[in-house]
KOLDODO-179973 format. One record per residue (C-alpha): x, y, z; chain; residue in one letter. Coordinates in nm, 4 decimals. Last residue first. Layout:
BEGIN
<rec east="X" north="Y" up="Z" chain="A" resn="A"/>
...
***
This chain:
BEGIN
<rec east="6.0349" north="22.2881" up="-0.8800" chain="A" resn="A"/>
<rec east="5.9080" north="21.9880" up="-0.6954" chain="A" resn="G"/>
<rec east="5.8724" north="21.9278" up="-0.3273" chain="A" resn="V"/>
<rec east="6.1551" north="21.6774" up="-0.3377" chain="A" resn="Q"/>
<rec east="6.3765" north="21.8969" up="-0.5569" chain="A" resn="A"/>
<rec east="6.3096" north="22.1952" up="-0.3316" chain="A" resn="E"/>
<rec east="6.4162" north="21.9934" up="-0.0298" chain="A" resn="L"/>
<rec east="6.7483" north="21.9467" up="-0.1925" chain="A" resn="A"/>
<rec east="6.8427" north="21.5793" up="-0.2707" chain="A" resn="Y"/>
<rec east="7.1338" north="21.4506" up="-0.0724" chain="A" resn="A"/>
<rec east="7.4276" north="21.3156" up="-0.2655" chain="A" resn="R"/>
<rec east="7.6241" north="21.1802" up="0.0294" chain="A" resn="G"/>
<rec east="7.5897" north="21.3165" up="0.3833" chain="A" resn="D"/>
<rec east="7.7926" north="21.0439" up="0.5460" chain="A" resn="V"/>
<rec east="7.8313" north="21.0774" up="0.9240" chain="A" resn="S"/>
<rec east="7.5536" north="20.8276" up="0.9884" chain="A" resn="P"/>
<rec east="7.7719" north="20.5443" up="0.8469" chain="A" resn="D"/>
<rec east="7.5355" north="20.2508" up="0.7812" chain="A" resn="I"/>
<rec east="7.6748" north="19.9034" up="0.8652" chain="A" resn="G"/>
<rec east="7.3661" north="19.7887" up="1.0551" chain="A" resn="L"/>
<rec east="7.5295" north="19.8393" up="1.3957" chain="A" resn="K"/>
<rec east="7.6265" north="20.1849" up="1.2754" chain="A" resn="R"/>
<rec east="7.2588" north="20.2639" up="1.2162" chain="A" resn="L"/>
<rec east="7.1674" north="20.1776" up="1.5742" chain="A" resn="N"/>
<rec east="7.4504" north="20.4091" up="1.6997" chain="A" resn="E"/>
<rec east="7.3199" north="20.6950" up="1.4808" chain="A" resn="A"/>
<rec east="6.9659" north="20.6454" up="1.6101" chain="A" resn="T"/>
<rec east="7.0855" north="20.6610" up="1.9704" chain="A" resn="R"/>
<rec east="7.2865" north="20.9755" up="1.9100" chain="A" resn="A"/>
<rec east="6.9822" north="21.1285" up="1.7444" chain="A" resn="T"/>
<rec east="6.9277" north="21.1417" up="1.3693" chain="A" resn="M"/>
<rec east="6.5489" north="21.1759" up="1.3791" chain="A" resn="L"/>
<rec east="6.5289" north="21.5528" up="1.3400" chain="A" resn="G"/>
<rec east="6.3396" north="21.5549" up="1.0097" chain="A" resn="V"/>
<rec east="6.6302" north="21.6743" up="0.7993" chain="A" resn="K"/>
<rec east="6.8859" north="21.4512" up="0.9662" chain="A" resn="K"/>
<rec east="6.6726" north="21.1399" up="0.9007" chain="A" resn="M"/>
<rec east="6.6432" north="21.2639" up="0.5447" chain="A" resn="N"/>
<rec east="7.0162" north="21.2759" up="0.4906" chain="A" resn="S"/>
<rec east="7.0720" north="20.9337" up="0.6497" chain="A" resn="V"/>
<rec east="6.7998" north="20.7773" up="0.4284" chain="A" resn="V"/>
<rec east="6.9496" north="20.9454" up="0.1227" chain="A" resn="Q"/>
<rec east="7.3109" north="20.8403" up="0.1841" chain="A" resn="T"/>
<rec east="7.2454" north="20.4799" up="0.2532" chain="A" resn="Y"/>
<rec east="6.9618" north="20.4123" up="0.0103" chain="A" resn="M"/>
<rec east="7.0538" north="20.6150" up="-0.2966" chain="A" resn="E"/>
<rec east="7.4322" north="20.5976" up="-0.3320" chain="A" resn="R"/>
<rec east="7.4167" north="20.2628" up="-0.1534" chain="A" resn="R"/>
<rec east="7.2099" north="20.1237" up="-0.4481" chain="A" resn="F"/>
<rec east="7.4238" north="20.2371" up="-0.7357" chain="A" resn="T"/>
<rec east="7.7786" north="20.1455" up="-0.6337" chain="A" resn="Q"/>
<rec east="7.6542" north="19.8693" up="-0.4045" chain="A" resn="R"/>
<rec east="7.4643" north="19.6875" up="-0.6816" chain="A" resn="F"/>
<rec east="7.7164" north="19.7597" up="-0.9618" chain="A" resn="L"/>
<rec east="8.0311" north="19.6398" up="-0.7890" chain="A" resn="V"/>
<rec east="8.2449" north="19.9129" up="-0.6305" chain="A" resn="D"/>
<rec east="8.4283" north="19.6846" up="-0.3925" chain="A" resn="D"/>
<rec east="8.4247" north="19.8159" up="-0.0365" chain="A" resn="N"/>
<rec east="8.3666" north="19.4786" up="0.1175" chain="A" resn="S"/>
<rec east="8.1257" north="19.3722" up="0.3882" chain="A" resn="K"/>
<rec east="7.8275" north="19.3362" up="0.1559" chain="A" resn="A"/>
<rec east="8.0480" north="19.1259" up="-0.0747" chain="A" resn="N"/>
<rec east="8.1133" north="18.8781" up="0.2087" chain="A" resn="E"/>
<rec east="7.7430" north="18.8437" up="0.2813" chain="A" resn="V"/>
<rec east="7.6602" north="18.7895" up="-0.0855" chain="A" resn="R"/>
<rec east="7.9421" north="18.5366" up="-0.1181" chain="A" resn="I"/>
<rec east="7.8047" north="18.3369" up="0.1714" chain="A" resn="R"/>
<rec east="7.4520" north="18.3377" up="0.0132" chain="A" resn="E"/>
<rec east="7.6032" north="18.2286" up="-0.3151" chain="A" resn="I"/>
<rec east="7.7776" north="17.9449" up="-0.1328" chain="A" resn="E"/>
<rec east="7.4572" north="17.8449" up="0.0382" chain="A" resn="K"/>
<rec east="7.2774" north="17.8384" up="-0.2970" chain="A" resn="I"/>
<rec east="7.5561" north="17.6219" up="-0.4544" chain="A" resn="D"/>
<rec east="7.5430" north="17.3680" up="-0.1699" chain="A" resn="H"/>
<rec east="7.1679" north="17.3532" up="-0.1854" chain="A" resn="E"/>
<rec east="7.1943" north="17.2687" up="-0.5568" chain="A" resn="T"/>
<rec east="7.1020" north="17.5136" up="-0.8341" chain="A" resn="L"/>
<rec east="6.8073" north="17.3978" up="-1.0443" chain="A" resn="G"/>
<rec east="6.6956" north="17.7203" up="-1.2147" chain="A" resn="V"/>
<rec east="6.3830" north="17.7354" up="-0.9909" chain="A" resn="R"/>
<rec east="6.5901" north="17.6799" up="-0.6792" chain="A" resn="E"/>
<rec east="6.7989" north="17.9905" up="-0.7493" chain="A" resn="F"/>
<rec east="6.4777" north="18.2006" up="-0.7902" chain="A" resn="A"/>
<rec east="6.3247" north="18.0488" up="-0.4793" chain="A" resn="E"/>
<rec east="6.6319" north="18.1361" up="-0.2651" chain="A" resn="R"/>
<rec east="6.6016" north="18.5090" up="-0.3570" chain="A" resn="P"/>
<rec east="6.7612" north="18.6535" up="-0.0354" chain="A" resn="F"/>
<rec east="6.6054" north="18.9598" up="0.1187" chain="A" resn="Q"/>
<rec east="6.7111" north="18.8938" up="0.4815" chain="A" resn="G"/>
<rec east="6.8740" north="19.2255" up="0.5381" chain="A" resn="R"/>
<rec east="6.8422" north="19.5850" up="0.4228" chain="A" resn="L"/>
<rec east="6.4587" north="19.6247" up="0.4264" chain="A" resn="V"/>
<rec east="6.4120" north="19.4530" up="0.7631" chain="A" resn="L"/>
<rec east="6.7143" north="19.6003" up="0.9301" chain="A" resn="R"/>
<rec east="6.6086" north="19.9552" up="0.8322" chain="A" resn="C"/>
<rec east="6.2653" north="19.8974" up="0.9760" chain="A" resn="A"/>
<rec east="6.4191" north="19.7645" up="1.3011" chain="A" resn="E"/>
<rec east="6.6508" north="20.0663" up="1.3332" chain="A" resn="A"/>
<rec east="6.3659" north="20.3097" up="1.2743" chain="A" resn="T"/>
<rec east="6.1423" north="20.1203" up="1.5157" chain="A" resn="F"/>
<rec east="6.3969" north="20.1580" up="1.7976" chain="A" resn="D"/>
<rec east="6.4358" north="20.5263" up="1.7364" chain="A" resn="E"/>
<rec east="6.0647" north="20.5776" up="1.7123" chain="A" resn="L"/>
<rec east="6.0029" north="20.4000" up="2.0394" chain="A" resn="E"/>
<rec east="6.2700" north="20.6026" up="2.2040" chain="A" resn="R"/>
<rec east="6.1038" north="20.9194" up="2.0736" chain="A" resn="M"/>
<rec east="5.7668" north="20.8041" up="2.2036" chain="A" resn="D"/>
<rec east="5.9181" north="20.7514" up="2.5516" chain="A" resn="S"/>
<rec east="6.0944" north="21.0860" up="2.5587" chain="A" resn="A"/>
<rec east="5.7774" north="21.2636" up="2.4514" chain="A" resn="S"/>
<rec east="5.7442" north="21.3689" up="2.0918" chain="A" resn="L"/>
<rec east="5.7038" north="21.7396" up="1.9925" chain="A" resn="S"/>
<rec east="6.0156" north="21.7694" up="1.7790" chain="A" resn="A"/>
<rec east="5.9165" north="21.4553" up="1.5948" chain="A" resn="I"/>
<rec east="5.5802" north="21.6001" up="1.4999" chain="A" resn="M"/>
<rec east="5.7266" north="21.9312" up="1.3856" chain="A" resn="D"/>
<rec east="5.9880" north="21.7631" up="1.1724" chain="A" resn="P"/>
<rec east="5.7636" north="21.4892" up="1.0205" chain="A" resn="L"/>
<rec east="5.5400" north="21.6427" up="0.7562" chain="A" resn="G"/>
<rec east="5.7712" north="21.8204" up="0.5149" chain="A" resn="L"/>
<rec east="6.0539" north="21.5631" up="0.5002" chain="A" resn="V"/>
<rec east="5.8006" north="21.2775" up="0.5191" chain="A" resn="S"/>
<rec east="5.5969" north="21.4150" up="0.2301" chain="A" resn="F"/>
<rec east="5.9066" north="21.4737" up="0.0210" chain="A" resn="G"/>
<rec east="5.9777" north="21.0974" up="0.0266" chain="A" resn="M"/>
<rec east="5.6457" north="21.0485" up="-0.1410" chain="A" resn="H"/>
<rec east="5.7172" north="21.3260" up="-0.3942" chain="A" resn="R"/>
<rec east="6.0380" north="21.1458" up="-0.4988" chain="A" resn="S"/>
<rec east="5.8422" north="20.8230" up="-0.5351" chain="A" resn="E"/>
<rec east="5.6126" north="20.9612" up="-0.8070" chain="A" resn="D"/>
<rec east="5.8904" north="21.0584" up="-1.0503" chain="A" resn="A"/>
<rec east="6.0624" north="20.7277" up="-0.9642" chain="A" resn="L"/>
<rec east="5.7601" north="20.5297" up="-1.0834" chain="A" resn="I"/>
<rec east="5.7850" north="20.6882" up="-1.4290" chain="A" resn="K"/>
<rec east="6.1558" north="20.6196" up="-1.4550" chain="A" resn="K"/>
<rec east="6.0972" north="20.2524" up="-1.3481" chain="A" resn="S"/>
<rec east="5.8367" north="20.1996" up="-1.6204" chain="A" resn="I"/>
<rec east="6.0733" north="20.3294" up="-1.8914" chain="A" resn="T"/>
<rec east="6.3613" north="20.1155" up="-1.7712" chain="A" resn="R"/>
<rec east="6.1269" north="19.8200" up="-1.7647" chain="A" resn="L"/>
<rec east="6.0362" north="19.8820" up="-2.1278" chain="A" resn="L"/>
<rec east="6.4057" north="19.9005" up="-2.2234" chain="A" resn="P"/>
<rec east="6.4897" north="19.5591" up="-2.0842" chain="A" resn="D"/>
<rec east="6.8560" north="19.5155" up="-1.9870" chain="A" resn="A"/>
<rec east="6.8093" north="19.7262" up="-1.6763" chain="A" resn="A"/>
<rec east="7.0952" north="19.9642" up="-1.5780" chain="A" resn="T"/>
<rec east="6.9802" north="20.3181" up="-1.5133" chain="A" resn="E"/>
<rec east="6.6038" north="20.2685" up="-1.4540" chain="A" resn="A"/>
<rec east="6.6771" north="19.9460" up="-1.2617" chain="A" resn="V"/>
<rec east="6.9183" north="20.1211" up="-1.0241" chain="A" resn="M"/>
<rec east="6.6785" north="20.4107" up="-0.9965" chain="A" resn="R"/>
<rec east="6.3973" north="20.1683" up="-0.9124" chain="A" resn="F"/>
<rec east="6.6111" north="19.9910" up="-0.6499" chain="A" resn="L"/>
<rec east="6.7247" north="20.3044" up="-0.4745" chain="A" resn="G"/>
<rec east="6.3811" north="20.4636" up="-0.4927" chain="A" resn="V"/>
<rec east="6.2285" north="20.1504" up="-0.3372" chain="A" resn="A"/>
<rec east="6.4620" north="20.1587" up="-0.0476" chain="A" resn="F"/>
<rec east="6.3956" north="20.5307" up="0.0025" chain="A" resn="T"/>
<rec east="6.0268" north="20.4572" up="-0.0155" chain="A" resn="E"/>
<rec east="6.0509" north="20.2004" up="0.2599" chain="A" resn="G"/>
<rec east="6.2660" north="20.4150" up="0.4929" chain="A" resn="I"/>
<rec east="6.1384" north="20.7724" up="0.5038" chain="A" resn="L"/>
<rec east="5.8026" north="20.7228" up="0.3274" chain="A" resn="Q"/>
<rec east="5.6939" north="20.3912" up="0.4726" chain="A" resn="L"/>
<rec east="5.8544" north="20.3310" up="0.8109" chain="A" resn="G"/>
<rec east="5.8910" north="20.6957" up="0.8999" chain="A" resn="V"/>
<rec east="5.5262" north="20.7712" up="0.7897" chain="A" resn="T"/>
<rec east="5.3778" north="20.4728" up="0.9657" chain="A" resn="K"/>
<rec east="5.5632" north="20.5651" up="1.2851" chain="A" resn="L"/>
<rec east="5.4449" north="20.9219" up="1.2546" chain="A" resn="F"/>
<rec east="5.0887" north="20.8126" up="1.2094" chain="A" resn="W"/>
<rec east="5.0684" north="20.6173" up="1.5387" chain="A" resn="K"/>
<rec east="4.8188" north="20.3337" up="1.5531" chain="A" resn="G"/>
<rec east="5.0324" north="20.0453" up="1.4150" chain="A" resn="E"/>
<rec east="4.8562" north="19.7465" up="1.2651" chain="A" resn="G"/>
<rec east="4.9291" north="19.8399" up="0.8999" chain="A" resn="L"/>
<rec east="5.2862" north="19.9405" up="0.9756" chain="A" resn="L"/>
<rec east="5.3566" north="19.6224" up="1.1743" chain="A" resn="Y"/>
<rec east="5.2020" north="19.3896" up="0.9111" chain="A" resn="D"/>
<rec east="5.3929" north="19.5956" up="0.6591" chain="A" resn="F"/>
<rec east="5.7306" north="19.5304" up="0.8117" chain="A" resn="L"/>
<rec east="5.6637" north="19.1623" up="0.8833" chain="A" resn="Q"/>
<rec east="5.5419" north="19.0989" up="0.5313" chain="A" resn="K"/>
<rec east="5.8480" north="19.2675" up="0.3820" chain="A" resn="I"/>
<rec east="6.0801" north="19.0614" up="0.6130" chain="A" resn="N"/>
<rec east="5.9111" north="18.7299" up="0.5495" chain="A" resn="R"/>
<rec east="5.9334" north="18.7663" up="0.1751" chain="A" resn="T"/>
<rec east="5.6192" north="18.8026" up="-0.0398" chain="A" resn="I"/>
<rec east="5.5511" north="18.5163" up="-0.2806" chain="A" resn="P"/>
<rec east="5.6938" north="18.5264" up="-0.6392" chain="A" resn="Y"/>
<rec east="5.5034" north="18.6523" up="-0.9419" chain="A" resn="V"/>
<rec east="5.6312" north="18.4996" up="-1.2683" chain="A" resn="R"/>
<rec east="5.3103" north="18.5340" up="-1.4786" chain="A" resn="G"/>
<rec east="5.4781" north="18.4947" up="-1.8210" chain="A" resn="E"/>
<rec east="5.7347" north="18.7742" up="-1.7766" chain="A" resn="C"/>
<rec east="5.5729" north="19.0223" up="-2.0167" chain="A" resn="K"/>
<rec east="5.2042" north="18.9948" up="-1.9457" chain="A" resn="D"/>
<rec east="5.1976" north="18.8795" up="-1.5827" chain="A" resn="N"/>
<rec east="5.5151" north="19.0397" up="-1.4509" chain="A" resn="L"/>
<rec east="5.4639" north="19.3656" up="-1.6448" chain="A" resn="Y"/>
<rec east="5.0920" north="19.3805" up="-1.5573" chain="A" resn="R"/>
<rec east="5.1704" north="19.3278" up="-1.1895" chain="A" resn="A"/>
<rec east="5.4369" north="19.5951" up="-1.1973" chain="A" resn="L"/>
<rec east="5.2067" north="19.8485" up="-1.3681" chain="A" resn="V"/>
<rec east="4.9096" north="19.7836" up="-1.1365" chain="A" resn="E"/>
<rec east="5.1092" north="19.7936" up="-0.8159" chain="A" resn="A"/>
<rec east="5.2654" north="20.1195" up="-0.9273" chain="A" resn="H"/>
<rec east="4.9223" north="20.2595" up="-1.0198" chain="A" resn="R"/>
<rec east="4.7778" north="20.1604" up="-0.6760" chain="A" resn="A"/>
<rec east="5.0756" north="20.3289" up="-0.5097" chain="A" resn="E"/>
<rec east="5.0186" north="20.6539" up="-0.7028" chain="A" resn="D"/>
<rec east="4.6447" north="20.6516" up="-0.6276" chain="A" resn="V"/>
<rec east="4.7032" north="20.6088" up="-0.2516" chain="A" resn="V"/>
<rec east="4.9767" north="20.8811" up="-0.2882" chain="A" resn="Q"/>
<rec east="4.7204" north="21.1238" up="-0.4218" chain="A" resn="T"/>
<rec east="4.4963" north="21.0735" up="-0.1195" chain="A" resn="C"/>
<rec east="4.7953" north="21.1276" up="0.1025" chain="A" resn="Q"/>
<rec east="4.8416" north="21.4704" up="-0.0559" chain="A" resn="F"/>
<rec east="4.4884" north="21.5824" up="0.0341" chain="A" resn="F"/>
<rec east="4.5293" north="21.4487" up="0.3864" chain="A" resn="K"/>
<rec east="4.8505" north="21.6290" up="0.4487" chain="A" resn="A"/>
<rec east="4.7092" north="21.9738" up="0.3610" chain="A" resn="D"/>
<rec east="4.3893" north="21.8643" up="0.5357" chain="A" resn="N"/>
<rec east="4.5772" north="21.8494" up="0.8597" chain="A" resn="S"/>
<rec east="4.6178" north="21.5900" up="1.1374" chain="A" resn="P"/>
<rec east="4.7310" north="21.2788" up="0.9549" chain="A" resn="V"/>
<rec east="4.5308" north="20.9714" up="1.0601" chain="A" resn="M"/>
<rec east="4.2495" north="20.9230" up="0.8144" chain="A" resn="N"/>
<rec east="4.4490" north="20.9740" up="0.4946" chain="A" resn="V"/>
<rec east="4.7251" north="20.7795" up="0.6724" chain="A" resn="L"/>
<rec east="4.5118" north="20.4641" up="0.6582" chain="A" resn="Q"/>
<rec east="4.4810" north="20.4788" up="0.2847" chain="A" resn="S"/>
<rec east="4.8614" north="20.5478" up="0.2804" chain="A" resn="C"/>
<rec east="4.9225" north="20.2099" up="0.4573" chain="A" resn="T"/>
<rec east="4.7026" north="20.0206" up="0.2156" chain="A" resn="L"/>
<rec east="4.8749" north="20.1645" up="-0.0944" chain="A" resn="M"/>
<rec east="5.2145" north="20.1126" up="0.0637" chain="A" resn="A"/>
<rec east="5.1410" north="19.7448" up="0.1174" chain="A" resn="G"/>
<rec east="5.0471" north="19.7070" up="-0.2469" chain="A" resn="E"/>
<rec east="5.3643" north="19.8908" up="-0.3434" chain="A" resn="E"/>
<rec east="5.5681" north="19.6609" up="-0.1238" chain="A" resn="G"/>
<rec east="5.4145" north="19.3510" up="-0.2677" chain="A" resn="H"/>
<rec east="5.5047" north="19.4831" up="-0.6199" chain="A" resn="L"/>
<rec east="5.8635" north="19.5601" up="-0.5110" chain="A" resn="L"/>
<rec east="5.8944" north="19.2111" up="-0.3749" chain="A" resn="Q"/>
<rec east="5.7664" north="19.0737" up="-0.7056" chain="A" resn="S"/>
<rec east="6.0151" north="19.2913" up="-0.8976" chain="A" resn="L"/>
<rec east="6.2979" north="19.1227" up="-0.7034" chain="A" resn="R"/>
<rec east="6.1690" north="18.7724" up="-0.7746" chain="A" resn="W"/>
<rec east="6.1079" north="18.8659" up="-1.1382" chain="A" resn="C"/>
<rec east="6.4591" north="18.9895" up="-1.1758" chain="A" resn="S"/>
<rec east="6.6035" north="18.6760" up="-1.0154" chain="A" resn="F"/>
<rec east="6.3909" north="18.4446" up="-1.2289" chain="A" resn="E"/>
<rec east="6.4819" north="18.6339" up="-1.5552" chain="A" resn="V"/>
<rec east="6.8554" north="18.6542" up="-1.4781" chain="A" resn="N"/>
<rec east="6.8639" north="18.2900" up="-1.3688" chain="A" resn="L"/>
<rec east="6.7124" north="18.1884" up="-1.7014" chain="A" resn="Q"/>
<rec east="6.9671" north="18.3951" up="-1.8972" chain="A" resn="R"/>
<rec east="7.2472" north="18.2379" up="-1.6927" chain="A" resn="Q"/>
<rec east="7.1020" north="17.8824" up="-1.7500" chain="A" resn="A"/>
<rec east="7.0983" north="17.9497" up="-2.1369" chain="A" resn="K"/>
<rec east="7.4490" north="18.0856" up="-2.1272" chain="A" resn="R"/>
<rec east="7.5968" north="17.7815" up="-1.9544" chain="A" resn="D"/>
<rec east="7.6391" north="17.7943" up="-1.5770" chain="A" resn="L"/>
<rec east="7.9949" north="17.7327" up="-1.4505" chain="A" resn="K"/>
<rec east="8.0635" north="18.1024" up="-1.4414" chain="A" resn="N"/>
<rec east="7.7817" north="18.1886" up="-1.2134" chain="A" resn="W"/>
<rec east="7.8959" north="17.9224" up="-0.9631" chain="A" resn="I"/>
<rec east="8.2558" north="18.0360" up="-0.9837" chain="A" resn="A"/>
<rec east="8.1429" north="18.3833" up="-0.9007" chain="A" resn="S"/>
<rec east="8.0879" north="18.6684" up="-1.1562" chain="A" resn="G"/>
<rec east="7.7298" north="18.7251" up="-1.0556" chain="A" resn="Y"/>
<rec east="7.6625" north="18.5542" up="-0.7181" chain="A" resn="G"/>
<rec east="7.3586" north="18.7700" up="-0.6380" chain="A" resn="D"/>
<rec east="7.2241" north="18.9251" up="-0.9598" chain="A" resn="I"/>
<rec east="7.2578" north="19.2990" up="-0.9985" chain="A" resn="M"/>
<rec east="7.5561" north="19.2689" up="-1.2299" chain="A" resn="G"/>
<rec east="7.3516" north="19.0695" up="-1.4792" chain="A" resn="D"/>
<rec east="7.1617" north="19.3901" up="-1.5685" chain="A" resn="N"/>
<rec east="6.7985" north="19.3241" up="-1.5132" chain="A" resn="F"/>
<rec east="6.5553" north="19.1696" up="-1.7635" chain="A" resn="V"/>
<rec east="6.7633" north="18.9306" up="-1.9690" chain="A" resn="G"/>
<rec east="6.8342" north="18.8979" up="-2.3428" chain="A" resn="A"/>
<rec east="6.6385" north="18.5734" up="-2.3676" chain="A" resn="E"/>
<rec east="6.3534" north="18.7513" up="-2.2016" chain="A" resn="L"/>
<rec east="6.3136" north="18.9771" up="-2.4996" chain="A" resn="E"/>
<rec east="6.0345" north="19.2120" up="-2.3899" chain="A" resn="V"/>
<rec east="5.8208" north="19.3351" up="-2.6840" chain="A" resn="P"/>
<rec east="5.6818" north="19.6877" up="-2.6972" chain="A" resn="Q"/>
<rec east="5.3079" north="19.6596" up="-2.7499" chain="A" resn="A"/>
<rec east="5.2610" north="19.7587" up="-2.3840" chain="A" resn="W"/>
<rec east="5.3779" north="20.1109" up="-2.4690" chain="A" resn="D"/>
<rec east="5.3044" north="20.2708" up="-2.1265" chain="A" resn="I"/>
<rec east="5.1108" north="20.6000" up="-2.1122" chain="A" resn="D"/>
<rec east="4.7729" north="20.4661" up="-2.1978" chain="A" resn="K"/>
<rec east="4.6968" north="20.1647" up="-1.9766" chain="A" resn="S"/>
<rec east="4.9262" north="20.2664" up="-1.6874" chain="A" resn="V"/>
<rec east="4.7868" north="20.6170" up="-1.6796" chain="A" resn="N"/>
<rec east="4.9972" north="20.9047" up="-1.5519" chain="A" resn="W"/>
<rec east="4.9451" north="21.1658" up="-1.2779" chain="A" resn="Q"/>
<rec east="5.2012" north="21.4501" up="-1.2764" chain="A" resn="D"/>
<rec east="4.9797" north="21.7567" up="-1.2378" chain="A" resn="R"/>
<rec east="4.7781" north="21.6124" up="-0.9507" chain="A" resn="K"/>
<rec east="5.0974" north="21.5147" up="-0.7651" chain="A" resn="A"/>
<rec east="5.2464" north="21.8557" up="-0.8330" chain="A" resn="N"/>
<rec east="4.9428" north="22.0296" up="-0.6820" chain="A" resn="E"/>
<rec east="4.9721" north="21.8004" up="-0.3688" chain="A" resn="Y"/>
<rec east="5.3406" north="21.8875" up="-0.3270" chain="A" resn="L"/>
<rec east="5.2470" north="22.2556" up="-0.3554" chain="A" resn="R"/>
<rec east="4.9797" north="22.1965" up="-0.0890" chain="A" resn="R"/>
<rec east="5.2536" north="22.0533" up="0.1373" chain="A" resn="M"/>
<rec east="5.4767" north="22.3486" up="0.0687" chain="A" resn="D"/>
<rec east="5.1861" north="22.5894" up="0.1434" chain="A" resn="P"/>
<rec east="5.1247" north="22.4324" up="0.4882" chain="A" resn="A"/>
<rec east="4.8306" north="22.6048" up="0.6631" chain="A" resn="H"/>
<rec east="4.5912" north="22.6241" up="0.3708" chain="A" resn="V"/>
<rec east="4.2422" north="22.6885" up="0.5108" chain="A" resn="A"/>
<rec east="3.9974" north="22.3967" up="0.5057" chain="A" resn="Y"/>
<rec east="3.9585" north="22.3408" up="0.8774" chain="A" resn="D"/>
<rec east="3.7088" north="22.0545" up="0.8988" chain="A" resn="R"/>
<rec east="3.9421" north="21.7721" up="0.9863" chain="A" resn="Q"/>
<rec east="3.7875" north="21.4374" up="1.0792" chain="A" resn="Y"/>
<rec east="4.0961" north="21.2891" up="1.2527" chain="A" resn="V"/>
<rec east="4.0641" north="20.9100" up="1.2492" chain="A" resn="T"/>
<rec east="4.2235" north="20.7195" up="1.5404" chain="A" resn="D"/>
<rec east="4.3850" north="20.3850" up="1.4644" chain="A" resn="F"/>
<rec east="4.3194" north="20.0154" up="1.4980" chain="A" resn="R"/>
<rec east="4.4235" north="19.7522" up="1.2500" chain="A" resn="S"/>
<rec east="4.3775" north="19.3707" up="1.2901" chain="A" resn="Q"/>
<rec east="4.5347" north="19.1465" up="1.0243" chain="A" resn="L"/>
<rec east="4.3999" north="18.9403" up="0.7358" chain="A" resn="T"/>
<rec east="4.6083" north="18.7467" up="0.4850" chain="A" resn="H"/>
<rec east="4.6283" north="18.7232" up="0.1086" chain="A" resn="Q"/>
<rec east="4.7922" north="18.5408" up="-0.1803" chain="A" resn="T"/>
<rec east="4.9259" north="18.2346" up="0.0044" chain="A" resn="E"/>
<rec east="5.0809" north="17.9894" up="-0.2474" chain="A" resn="V"/>
<rec east="4.9193" north="17.6464" up="-0.2733" chain="A" resn="A"/>
<rec east="5.1505" north="17.3448" up="-0.2841" chain="A" resn="M"/>
***
């Protein structure tokens, strides 16, 4: 069965041909300067000669759905190692597809954002996202024997919407405020816990770029959101909830479990355990690390840009996100770059 590797969709948006070259947003220009300063080269700055011991695993076992369950425990060590590799590659594949989608979305934003301060920075983000797609694809192809899994329905749906949408503030909220926060949570978790040292190094380099990308939304959105009409604000509130739902739910690695030979009964049981774990307050590795980044950071940034309305807060509660939690919020200075 052939795997779909591309699809075409219709995009329509207005291009702002800006010819005012004065600096109107010094913080945005500072973000642009930092982006130029911090560029890195996948071919030269990653030690590709470093071996990856797949038998030792790629991710930390604690990140795998079903880890510690009766189904995990009945697998022999070889099968557990195989599941670790397949699950890790499935998750990295989704991050890869997301970076590709981010590259395309940012290329549109270069045209759409109103100021040259923002346009210049968006050009650097296009390069960043291309580099992230390059490094993840090379890792999966060269170090993981070509294990690239198809894009999930949720990620495809999110980027189809973002790429077809004609309003730059919706693209920015969906990509930088929500999508990038999700990616930061996962990359930080991998950087801190991955079994493979090379992947930890790659994740740390990607994280340095992603913090700037979130900074763009914090700098660029407040004035725009404050100027929205009631109808546009309602559209943004609804879209924010839907984007959060798409990145937080429905990302289940069925193909990875099938590839190691688990039965349909076992897969459904793991899916049930996953749902139950999500409802609990147990401090397992995934929730301990990921919620620290995703839940608290997305809430913090929504508040910074003026998006945390009563309606947004209620929508987040329905998704299990407590909008009253401030968490370990990054200072704006850290996002812009000291």
